[in-house]
N, C-alpha and C positions, 0 to 999 in steps of 0.2 A: 367530565369537568364539573366542579362544584358550582351550582347555580347561585348567583348573587341576587338577593331580594331585599327589599326595604322592610323595616319593622312593620309598617302598615300592611304590606302584603302578607307577612307572616301572621299578623293578627287576624286577617281574614281567613287564612287557612286554619288557624286554631279554632276560630269561631264556627267553622263548618265541619268540625270533627264528627265522625260517624258514631251515632249512639250505639252503645254496647261494647266499646273498646276499652272501657275503664279497667285498670288493673285491679286485681283482688288483693286487698291487704296493704295498700300503700297507706302509710300513717306516720305519725310523729315518733321517730325512733321506735321505741317499744311500747308506746301508749296503746293499750288494748289491741295487741297485735295478733292474738290467736283466740279461737272461739272459747276455750275453757277459761283462760285467764281473764277474759272480758268480765266474768262474773266474780272475780276474786281480786279486787284492786289492792288490798293490803299486801298481797304477794306478787304484784305485777311490777317487775323491774322496768323502769322507763328509760334509763340511760346509764352508761358506764363511761367514766373519764379516767385517764391516766396520763400524767405529764410530769416532767422534771420541774421542780419548783424554781421559779426565777429569783426569788428572794434568798433561797438557800439551795444551790444546785447539788448539794450532797443528799438531797431528799427527793422523794417522789410523792405526788399526791394521788391517792386512789379514792375516787368518789363514785358512789352508786346511788341512784335515785329510785324511789318506789312510790306507788300510789298516784296514778295519773289524774290530771284534770281536777285538782283539789280547789274547792271554793271554801272560804272561811266563814261559814254560817253556822250558828249554834242551833239548838242548845248542845248538841253533841258534835264535837270536833274530831277530825280525822287523826288517827295515831297509828303507830306501828302495831302489827299483830302480835299479841302475846303468844299465840299458837303458831307462829311462823319462825323458822330458823333462817336468818339472813346471813349470807356469806359473800366475802370478796376473796377470790382465789387467784393464786399466782403460779404460773408454770415457768420455771427459770432454766429449764434445759431443753425445751422444744419438743418434749415427748407427748404433749397434749394431756398430761395428767397434773393435777394440782400438787405442787411441792409444799406450798404454804396456803393455809386457809385462815382467814380472820372471821370468826363467828360472832354475830350479834344476836342476843336473846333478850326479850323485853318483858317487863312486868308492869302492869297498871295498878295503881294504888288510888283508892277513893277514900278521902278523909271522912266525908259525911254523905252517906248514901240516902239520907232523908231529905235532901234538896235536889232540885233539878239543875242546879247551877254548876258550871264548869269551874268558875272562880267565884269566890264570895266577897270580893272587893278588888281594889287595884293590886295587881301582882307586883311584888318587889322581890329583890334578892337580898337576903340578910343572913349573915352567919352561915353561909353555905346552903341555904334553903330558899325555895320559892315560897314566899308567904302569900296566903289567900288563894293558892292554887288548889282547888278541891280534887281535881282529877289529874294525877301526875304519872309519869312513866320514868322508870329507871332501866338500865341495861347492864348486862355483863358482856365483856369482850374477851374472847379466848382465841389464842393463836394455836394452830395445829401445824406442825412441821414434821413431815415424814412420820406421822402417827403419834408424835409426842405433843401432848397438850400443855400449854402454858397459859394460865389465867393472867391476863394483862390488867384487868380492872373489874370490880364488882360494884353494883349499885351506883353506876355512873349516871349523872343527871341528863335528862333531855329537857330543853326549854319548853315553855308553854307555846301554843300556837299564837299567831299574831291576831288578836281579837279586834282591837281598836284602841283609840287614844285614852279612853276611860279605864280600860282593863289592863292594857299593856303599853303604857307610855314608855318612851325610850327603849323600844323593843331591841335595838341593836345591843344594848348593854345586857338585857335579859338573856339574849342568845349567846353572847360572848361568855357569860358565866358558865355555860355548859361545855365550853372548849376545855378539854382535859389533857394535861401532859402526863404521859405514862412512863414507867421505867423503860430505859433503853432509848429514850429520845423520840418515842412515838407520840403524836398528837392525834386526838380523836374528837369527833363531834357526831351527834345523831340528833336530828330534829328537822323542823320544817324550814324550807327555803323556797324562794322564787324558782319556778321551773326555768332552767337555763336554756332549754331547747327552743329554737325559734324556727317557725315554718308556717307557710301559708297552707294550713291543713285543709281549710275549706275549699280552696281552689284545686289542690292536688287530688282530692277525692272526686272532684267534678271533672272527670275525663282528662286528668293531667293538665288542667288549664293553667296557663301562665297569664297573669293579668296584663303585664306589659312585656310582651315577647321581645327578645328570647329569654329574659329573666335577669339580666345584669343591670337593669336601669331602675331598680327599686320598684315601688308600686304595689308590693305585696302586703297582705294583712296577716300579722302574726296571730294565729289562732290560739296560741298558748299564752299570750300576754295576760297579765293579771291573774294567772293561775299558779298554784303552788305544787310542790312535791314534798316528800319526806326523804331526807338525805342521810346517808352513811358516809362519813368522810374520815380518811386516815392520811396522815403525813408520816412517812416511814423513811428512815435512813436507807440509802441505797445499799449499803453493805449488809443490811439485814435481809434483803430479798433476792440478791443475786445468787447464782449457783455456788460461786466461790466464797460467798460472804465477804466480799471485798469490793472496792471501787474498781470497775473495769479499767484496763490500761488504755483503751481507745475504742473507737466505734466498731472496729472489726474483731475485738476481743470476743471469743465464744461466750463469755459471761455477760455481754453487754445487753442482750435482748431478753426481755421478759414478756410473757403473755398473761393477760388479766381478763377475768370475767366475773360476773356476779350471779348468784342463784338465790332462790327462795324455796324452802321445803316445808311440807306439812306432814303430820302423822297420817298414816294410811286410812284410819277409821275415825269418822266423826259421828257422834250420836247426839241427836236433838232430843230435848226433854219437853214434856208437856206441862211442866210446873213453873215455867219461867226461869229456870236455872240455866246458866251458861252451858253450851255444848261441852261434851267430854270427848277426849281424843285418846287414841291408843294406836299401837302398831309402829312399824318402821317408818322412818322419814322417807317421803317421796318428793323428789324435786318437781316443782310445778312451774318454775319460771327460770329463765336463763338469758343472759345478755352479755355479749362481748362487743363485737363490731355493731355499730348502729345500722338499722334498717334491713338487716339480713332476713329476719323472720317476717318482714313486711313485703319486700320487693324481690326476694330471692326464693324463699320457701313457699310453695303453693298451699292452699287451704287444706289439702289432704294430709299434709305433713307438719303443719304448724304446731299442733299440740305435741306431736312426737318430738319435734325439735326442742320444745321447752322441757321435755322429760329426759332428753338425751345428754350424753357426756361428750366433751370435745374429742376424745379418742375414737368416737364412733362416727365422726362427721363425714367419713367416706361415703356414707349412705346418701348424703345430700350433694355430692360432687356434681352430678348431672344438672342440678338446678342452678349451680353457679356458672358452669361452662356453657349452658344453653339458656341464655338470658331472656326471660319473658319481658323484662323492662326494655331491653334493646329492641325487641320486636314491636312493642307498643310505641316506642319513639319513632321507629321506621314508619309505622302505619299512620301515626298522627302528623308527622312532619315529612311525609314523602315528597321528594323533589326540593326540599328546603335544606335539610341536614345532609351531610355526607352519609352515604349508606353505612349502617352500623351492623357488623357481623352479629348474628344471634347464636351461632353454634361455635364450638371449639374455642370458647373464650378463656383460654388458659391465663390470659393477662389478669382476669378477675380472680383467678386462684391466688395470685400474689397479693391482691388487695385484701381479700376476705379470709384466706385460709393459711397462707404461708409467710406473709410478710414480703416486702419488696427487696430483692437483692441489692446490697449496698446501702440499704436504709434501715430496715427493721426485720429482715429475715435472719434468724439465728445462723451464724456461720458454722456452727458445729453440727448442723443437721436439724431438720424440723419435720414433725408429723403434721400434715395438713389438717387444720382445725380452726374453728371460728373463735378467735381470741383477739382481744385488743393488744396488739404487739407494740412494744415501746423499747427503743434503743436508749438506755439510760445514760450512755456516754455522749449523746448529742445534747449539748448544753446550751441553755439560753445565754445570749450574749456572745456566742461563738460565731465564726464566719459561716457556719452551716445554717444559721437561723437569721431571720430578719428582725430589725428593730425600727419601728414597732412591729409586733407580731402581725402576720397576715392571716385574715380569716380563711383564705383558701389553702393554707398549709403547704404541704409538700409540692402540690402542682404549681404553686406560685413561688417556689424556691425557699419556703420557710420550713426547713426539715424538723423544726421543733413541733410542728403541727400535724394534724391528721393527714394521712393514715399512720404516721408515726406517733402512736398514742392518740390522745384526743384532749384538747383543752376546751373549757367551756365556750370560748369565743369562736371555735372552729365551725365553719358553715358546712356541715356534713351533707346537707341536701344538695347544695351547689357542687361540692366536690365529687360526690358519688354520681350525680347526673352526668357530669363532664367526664368522669372516669369511664362510665359505661358508654358514653357517646363518642369518646375519642381515644380511650385506651392509654394515652400518654407514654407509649413505648415501654410499658412495664414488662412486656413480653415481645420478643422479636417476631412472633407469628402475626402480629398486626401493627403496622405503622401507617395509618391513613394520612392523607394530606393535612388534616386538622392538627396533628401533633406539632407541626412546624409553622402553623398559622394562627397566631393568637386572636385574629379577628374572625376566624371561622365560627359559624353559629354553633357548631358542636362545642366549642370552647366558651360559649357565652350563656349556656343553659343555666337556669336557676329558677327559684320561686319568687324572687323579688323581695325577700326578707333577708337582710344582711347583717342584722345585729339583734341582740336581745332587747326586750322592751325596757329594761332597766340596766344600769351599769353594774358590772360585777365588782366585788370587793377586791382590794389590793393585797389582802392577806387571808390566811386560812380562816374559814373553810371556802373562801372565794365566791361561792354562790351568793346571789343578792338576797337582801332582806325579803322575807315572804310578804305578800300582800294581805292586808287585813280585810275582814268582811265589811268594815266601816267605809272602805274606799268606794268612791263613786265609780261605776263602770266595771266592777268585778264581774267576771263571767266569760262566756265563750264568744262574745261578740268580737273580742280581740282588739288590737291596737295597730294603727298604721305605722309602719317603720320605713322611712324614706331611705334611699341609697346614701350610704356614708361616703 
């Protein structure tokens, strides 16, 4: 029988956690999630989002974030890597191989290298150019579909970073000037944004501490508040990325589900010079970062395989299957909350296969067959405003009856920390091999787990690229101290 305890009792149990039970690699989605990528932030994918656009349900938003924990302090500001190939990949037939890739390659231009200044005055946008921006970046965007390359745009603008009111007044207008409409109805943006991921990263690293147990009462501190990322955002017509190049006929149409992930690659050889010149690069491209489903490389893959995971391809994900089905996180929750939570199976967790590797039957698992692989799976026929989704959207996504949300794709508002903790702790009947009492008991503590941070520190935009305005270095409180987010 499941024991009933008060929140104060649970707090005492949490406070008496045994030292040494901390999980290795728990973190904010993919922020610094593996040893090698820790030292390569420009290539570090932090988050991947994919969702059907509520303003135009004929289109899908694909958003990939890079460069974790950005603070906006000069004189040198963060930018995309000129020596990194960034890609957003789409698998539209379930075989774990990319059918479509969108490639972003960047070039940095310095107008006057004789000054230390990033900008030489107030930055304005005039006649299609950013004026007084001394260090600028442009990018080329290329689509590859089954080996055929199509250049979608060249020398596309990226906006300046958000410096402060003297340098970048009316920053929203400066950023909006970099939103580009391309042939075929694709909209693109590449530039700095507020980090949309919200998590009590300080507490999670401290032996999975929940400040106000069991986590559904608020009280968490958003460790990523007032920090930025660099964003690649595309809005693409659905009929351009489905296998049939059509609008699927319904949610069970074999063409309805796509899988999405993002990667970063570098050339194999880097040579450093002793004369102050930039490094030179040669050789084949090597994938150094990869992200589809959030938190997989943090709480599923052990340290011994984290770098291997970043180098691997989805079609090879069978090598990681045992880490999914034998859940270290489940074991840690059992150890830390023994006698409080319903016992959580740690082995044979085929229900987690459906969350992380195949998609959930009847929701976002391809009906025409699927190769188990770590991809962000989205059923593009589940439309905002339909009876399958809630209005307003629910941060807990599919486990709260909002099938437009995670794990059916991922919107910026989706609370993936709370959703994944509860999926591990309760299973939600995704697989008939485990149906514990908590599935049918919304008050069970397994169903109330969370980190106490339930919303982003700032509101998202209502239109593309949707992620919020980045924070400027001028703002008071910029940094890792975070910001308290109460329960909404």
